[in-house]
C-alpha positions in Angstrom: 73.7 112.3 143.5 75.3 110.8 140.3 77.3 112.7 137.8 78.3 111.9 134.2 81.8 113.4 134.3 84.4 111.4 136.2 86.5 113.6 138.6 87.9 112.7 142.0 85.9 113.8 145.0 88.1 114.1 148.1 87.8 115.5 151.6 90.6 116.8 153.7 89.0 114.9 156.6 89.5 111.6 154.9 92.1 109.2 156.4 95.3 109.4 154.3 94.3 112.6 152.6 97.9 114.1 152.6 99.1 110.9 150.8 96.2 110.9 148.4 96.9 114.6 147.5 100.6 114.0 147.0 99.8 111.2 144.6 97.4 113.4 142.7 100.0 116.1 142.4 102.8 113.8 141.4 104.2 114.4 138.0 107.5 113.4 136.5 108.3 114.2 133.0 109.2 110.8 131.8 112.8 110.7 130.6 112.0 108.5 127.6 115.2 106.8 126.6 114.5 107.2 122.9 113.8 110.9 123.3 117.0 111.4 125.3 119.1 109.5 122.8 117.6 111.4 119.9 118.2 114.8 121.6 121.8 114.0 122.3 122.4 113.1 118.6 120.6 116.2 117.3 122.5 118.5 119.7 125.9 117.0 118.8 125.1 117.2 115.1 124.1 120.9 115.3 127.2 121.6 117.5 129.6 120.0 115.0 127.9 120.5 111.6 126.0 123.8 112.2 123.7 124.8 109.3 123.9 121.5 107.6 122.5 119.7 110.6 119.8 122.3 111.2 118.7 122.0 107.5 118.7 118.2 107.6 116.5 118.0 110.7 114.2 120.7 109.5 113.6 119.0 106.2 113.0 115.7 108.1 110.7 116.8 110.8 109.0 119.9 109.4 109.0 118.7 105.7 110.3 122.0 104.4 111.9 121.8 100.9 114.6 124.5 101.3 118.3 124.2 100.5 119.8 126.7 102.9 119.2 127.9 106.4 119.0 131.5 105.2 115.8 130.5 103.4 114.3 129.6 106.9 114.6 133.2 108.1 111.4 135.3 107.9 112.2 138.8 106.8 110.9 141.7 108.9 108.8 142.8 106.0 106.8 139.6 106.2 106.1 140.2 110.0 104.8 143.7 109.2 102.7 142.3 106.3 101.2 139.7 108.7 100.3 142.5 111.1 98.7 144.5 108.4 96.7 141.5 107.2 94.9 140.9 110.5 91.2 141.8 110.8 91.0 145.2 112.6 89.4 143.8 115.7 92.0 141.1 116.1 94.9 143.5 115.5 93.5 145.9 118.1 93.2 143.1 120.6 96.8 142.0 120.0 98.1 145.5 120.3 96.1 146.2 123.4 97.4 143.0 125.0 101.0 143.9 124.1 100.6 147.4 125.5 99.4 146.0 128.8 102.2 143.5 129.0 104.7 146.2 128.2 103.3 148.6 130.8 103.5 146.0 133.5 107.1 145.1 132.8 108.1 148.7 132.6 106.9 149.2 136.1 108.6 145.9 137.1 111.9 147.2 135.7 111.7 150.4 137.7 110.6 148.6 140.9 113.4 146.0 140.8 116.1 148.7 140.7 117.3 148.4 137.1 120.0 151.0 137.6 121.7 149.0 140.4 123.1 150.8 143.5 126.2 151.9 145.3 127.3 153.3 148.6 130.4 154.8 150.1 132.0 153.6 153.4 133.7 156.0 155.8 137.1 155.2 154.5 136.2 156.0 150.9 135.6 152.4 149.7 132.7 152.2 147.2 130.6 149.1 147.0 127.6 148.4 144.8 126.0 146.5 142.0 125.6 147.2 138.3 122.6 145.8 136.4 123.0 145.2 132.7 120.8 143.4 130.2 121.7 140.3 128.3 123.1 140.9 124.8 121.1 138.3 122.9 118.1 136.1 123.8 116.4 133.3 121.9 112.7 132.6 122.3 111.1 129.3 121.4 107.5 129.6 120.2 105.6 126.3 119.7 104.2 126.0 116.2 103.2 122.3 115.8 99.7 121.3 117.2 98.8 124.9 118.1 100.1 128.5 117.6 100.7 130.8 120.6 101.0 134.5 119.8 100.5 135.2 123.5 103.8 133.4 124.2 105.6 135.7 121.8 104.4 138.7 123.7 105.1 137.3 127.1 108.7 136.2 126.2 109.8 139.0 123.9 108.3 142.1 125.6 110.0 141.8 129.0 113.3 141.1 127.2 112.9 144.3 125.2 111.9 146.2 128.3 115.0 144.9 130.1 117.2 146.3 127.3 118.2 143.1 125.4 119.9 144.2 122.2 118.7 141.3 120.0 115.9 138.8 120.2 116.1 135.7 117.9 112.8 133.8 117.6 112.5 130.2 116.4 109.1 128.7 115.5 108.5 125.4 113.7 106.3 125.7 110.6 105.4 122.1 109.7 104.7 121.8 105.9 105.6 125.5 105.6 102.4 126.8 107.3 103.1 130.1 108.9 100.6 131.5 111.4 100.1 135.3 110.7 99.0 136.0 114.3 102.3 134.7 115.6 104.3 136.7 113.0 102.2 139.8 113.8 102.9 139.4 117.5 106.6 139.2 116.7 106.3 142.5 114.8 104.5 144.2 117.7 106.9 142.8 120.4 110.0 144.0 118.5 111.5 140.6 117.7 114.6 141.2 115.6 115.0 137.9 113.6 112.7 134.9 113.1 113.8 131.4 111.9 111.3 128.7 110.9 113.0 125.9 112.8 111.8 123.9 115.9 112.6 121.0 118.1 115.9 120.1 119.6 117.7 121.3 116.5 116.4 124.8 117.1 117.5 124.8 120.8 121.0 123.5 119.7 121.3 126.2 117.0 120.5 128.9 119.6 122.8 127.5 122.2 125.8 126.8 120.0 125.3 129.1 117.1 125.7 128.1 113.4 126.8 129.8 110.2 123.4 131.5 109.9 121.9 131.5 113.3 123.7 133.5 116.0 124.5 132.1 119.5 122.3 133.5 122.2 122.9 134.0 125.9 119.6 132.6 127.2 116.7 130.5 125.8 113.2 131.0 127.0 109.8 129.6 125.9 107.9 126.4 126.1 108.1 123.3 123.9 107.5 119.6 123.6 109.5 116.8 125.4 112.3 117.1 122.8 112.6 120.9 123.4 112.5 120.5 127.2 115.1 117.8 127.1 117.4 119.9 124.9 117.0 123.0 127.1 118.0 120.9 130.1 121.1 119.7 128.3 122.3 123.0 127.0 121.9 124.8 130.3 125.3 125.9 131.4 126.3 126.8 127.8 123.4 129.2 127.9 120.8 130.2 130.4 117.3 128.9 130.3 114.0 130.1 131.9 112.7 126.8 133.3 111.7 123.3 132.4 107.9 123.7 132.4 105.5 120.9 133.3 101.7 120.6 132.4 99.4 123.5 133.0 97.7 123.8 136.4 94.9 125.7 138.0 93.8 125.7 141.7 90.6 127.4 142.6 89.8 128.4 146.2 86.1 129.2 146.4 83.9 130.1 149.4 80.8 128.9 147.5 79.6 132.4 146.4 80.7 132.3 142.8 78.4 131.1 139.9 79.3 127.4 139.6 79.3 127.7 135.8 82.1 130.2 136.1 84.2 127.9 138.3 83.5 124.9 136.1 84.7 126.8 133.0 87.8 128.1 134.8 88.7 124.4 135.5 88.1 123.7 131.8 90.4 126.5 130.8 93.5 124.5 132.0 92.1 121.0 131.4 91.7 121.8 127.7 95.5 122.3 127.2 96.2 118.6 127.3 95.5 115.4 129.1 98.2 116.0 131.7 96.9 119.4 132.8 95.6 119.7 136.3 92.5 121.4 137.6 91.6 121.3 141.3 88.8 123.1 143.3 89.0 123.6 147.1 85.8 124.6 148.9 84.3 124.2 152.4 80.8 123.8 151.0 79.8 120.2 150.0 76.6 121.3 148.3 78.6 123.9 146.2 80.9 121.1 145.0 77.9 119.2 143.8 76.7 122.3 141.9 80.1 122.7 140.2 80.1 119.0 139.3 76.7 119.5 137.8 78.0 122.5 135.8 80.8 120.4 134.6 78.4 117.8 133.3 76.3 120.5 131.6 79.0 122.6 130.0 81.5 119.9 128.9 79.2 118.9 126.0 79.7 122.4 124.6 83.5 122.1 124.5 85.2 121.3 121.2 88.1 119.8 123.2 85.7 117.8 125.4 87.6 114.5 125.3 90.9 116.2 126.4 89.0 117.9 129.2 87.4 114.7 130.3 90.7 112.8 130.4 92.4 115.6 132.3 89.7 115.9 134.9 89.5 112.1 135.3 93.2 111.5 135.7 94.5 114.6 137.4 91.5 116.7 138.5 89.7 116.9 141.9 86.9 118.6 143.8 88.1 118.7 147.4 85.9 119.5 150.4 87.9 121.4 153.1 87.0 122.3 156.7 87.2 126.1 156.0 88.9 128.7 153.8 92.0 128.8 156.2 92.6 125.1 155.6 92.1 125.7 151.8 94.9 128.3 152.0 97.2 125.8 153.9 96.6 123.2 151.3 97.2 125.7 148.5 100.6 126.5 150.0 101.4 122.9 149.9 100.2 122.5 146.3 102.1 125.7 145.1 100.1 125.9 141.9 101.0 127.6 138.7 97.6 129.5 138.6 95.7 130.2 141.9 92.2 131.7 141.7 90.7 133.0 145.0 87.1 133.2 144.1 85.6 134.6 147.3 83.7 137.6 148.8 86.9 139.0 150.4 89.7 137.5 148.4 92.5 139.7 149.8 92.2 138.3 153.3 92.9 134.8 151.9 95.6 136.1 149.5 97.5 137.3 152.6 97.7 133.7 153.7 99.3 132.5 150.5 103.1 132.1 150.2 103.4 129.8 147.2 101.8 130.4 143.8 102.9 131.3 140.4 100.2 133.9 139.9 97.2 134.8 142.0 93.8 135.9 140.6 91.7 137.6 143.2 87.9 137.9 143.1 85.3 136.2 141.0 85.9 138.4 138.0 89.6 137.6 137.7 89.5 134.5 135.5 92.9 132.9 134.8 92.3 133.3 131.1 92.7 137.0 131.4 96.2 136.5 132.8 97.1 134.2 129.8 96.4 137.0 127.3 96.1 140.5 128.3 96.1 141.4 132.1 99.7 142.4 132.0 101.7 140.2 134.4 103.7 137.4 132.7 102.0 134.1 131.9 105.2 132.1 131.9 104.9 130.6 135.4 106.5 127.9 137.6 104.7 124.5 137.5 104.9 121.2 139.3 105.2 122.8 142.8 108.3 124.8 141.7 106.4 128.0 142.8 107.8 127.1 146.2 111.2 128.5 145.0 110.6 130.0 141.5 109.0 133.1 140.1 107.2 134.2 137.0 109.3 135.2 133.9 110.1 138.9 134.2 112.5 141.7 133.3 114.9 140.3 136.0 115.3 137.1 133.9 116.9 139.2 131.1 119.3 141.1 133.3 122.5 140.1 135.1 124.1 141.7 138.0 127.8 142.6 138.5 129.3 143.4 141.9 131.2 146.7 142.0 134.1 147.0 144.4 136.4 150.1 144.5 138.6 149.9 147.6 140.2 153.1 148.9 143.9 153.2 150.0 142.6 153.4 153.6 140.2 150.6 153.1 142.9 148.3 151.7 144.7 148.6 155.1 142.0 147.0 157.1 140.5 144.7 154.5 144.0 143.5 153.4 144.8 142.2 156.9 141.5 140.4 157.2 141.8 138.8 153.7 145.5 137.8 154.3 144.7 136.1 157.6 141.8 134.1 156.0 143.9 133.2 152.9 146.7 131.8 155.0 144.1 129.8 156.9 142.9 128.3 153.6 146.4 127.6 152.4 146.4 130.1 149.6 149.5 132.2 150.1 149.3 134.1 146.8 145.9 135.4 147.8 147.4 136.6 151.1 150.5 138.2 149.5 148.3 140.0 146.9 146.4 141.7 149.7 149.6 142.3 151.8 151.5 144.0 149.0 149.0 146.9 149.3 149.5 147.4 153.1 151.6 150.3 154.1 
């Protein structure tokens, strides 16, 4: 059988399959020397010249004819006006999505023990942990090739739920074009201040602070190669969420789902950009042919068909596996950002999964619902980092302080232990500090 759309057809039984799979998954964000050098210069300029540098780069890259950074701040009244200007159906959808995202993160806050804990030992010593929110967070919202109101909701709402006092949003507006849906999302999510700046200069302004833009404690949100490079470089001065790679979807299917549905689910990530990755694992070779046929049929209806074709050709695959258990084993190795388990009894296979950013169980759980309105966060680990990373959540906007209140009696036993170890490390002041409290 021949197909018009080029996508790799692999089998787990093929010789060298593990190596072939590893090559397919390989992605390294190229550290372009020109980008790296440019980012270093921009960050240094913002750090030393503040507003003047931010204004210079915003005029250069976004072509905004303003003479002060204060003119780049969008007043709250404009956010509310943008919200009021939306068609009723779109406003209702945005508010419903925000409500679901907020409800999920409220539960997450309760379940992750937002109040901390403490316990008292027999000698009266009290030990515990105090959980407090960050004071100020910066969220970066892309605004160049596309606008992402969903990113506003997913980044700002858990920060607000966590108790962050102030959220500063930056969004580039090339040629002064402001997206009302993005501004409306900021109003709904409770963003406190919005500046129309982007790129490495926006990251630098948030990290170091300028005369007009306050310094934040953490920067979250996706961006282009310049933004990713800048976030990597300012980490340590501020916290960051992650360095995100291209979008990914992995579908585990037992062959019982409408092949058109699965084909479109693969498209849903492939349409992001040419580096996005869409992979299907299935034990039924005939079903893989059906999905391939659906891809050929449906791709001609897609406005972003060329992007999808390139993504599927370069980084996509339809993979025949021995059975669903092997599919789960391979899924754990891939550790995908988005994992759909499109099967008759998805939970039994979900129980076998250890590594995935988000899992979508059952044929009605399309990944796109998670992007917009299901409730759990859509900011997820990519490039196999789901092996050790988690979705963005309330916990990313909180910090934990250990609480130690040693009783007089407790100091007698702990002091002797500490002194002995301190002398062993050659730190006598540590030892004497503990010994002075001994009776």
